[in-house]
C-alpha positions, 0 to 999 in steps of 0.5 A, spaced: 398 119 695 399 115 701 406 115 704 410 109 708 411 110 715 418 108 717 419 107 725 415 113 727 418 118 722 413 122 717 410 118 711 415 117 705 413 117 698 413 110 696 416 112 689 422 115 693 423 109 697 423 105 690 428 110 687 433 109 694 432 101 693 434 101 686 440 106 688 442 101 693 441 095 688 446 099 683 451 100 689 451 093 691 452 090 684 458 095 683 461 092 690 460 085 687 463 087 681 469 090 685 470 084 689 470 079 684 476 083 681 479 083 687 478 076 688 481 075 681 487 079 682 488 075 689 488 068 686 493 070 680 497 073 686 497 066 689 498 062 683 504 066 682 507 065 689 505 058 688 509 057 682 515 061 686 515 056 691 515 050 687 521 053 683 524 054 690 523 047 691 517 047 696 513 041 696 506 040 694 505 038 702 507 044 704 503 048 699 497 044 701 498 046 708 499 053 707 492 054 703 488 049 708 488 043 703 491 036 702 498 036 697 494 032 692 488 038 692 494 043 692 497 040 686 491 039 682 489 046 683 495 050 682 498 045 676 502 038 677 507 041 672 510 046 676 
């Protein structure tokens, strides 16, 4: 069985390279899942903070500016009922 050469290193068994590639893909999938969980947590925290701001009388224009959008987009995103 011929191996794969990597930048002048001794040949590597292609089966080992495939196994390593699969392992990296599994780690990548886990990382994506962890990031999705963190993003969901951050979005929930942001929503709670916006509710607190609205309860405290902060305008949609100010909230929109804080999140980098317009008053109308902030109101649509976080709920006009606040």
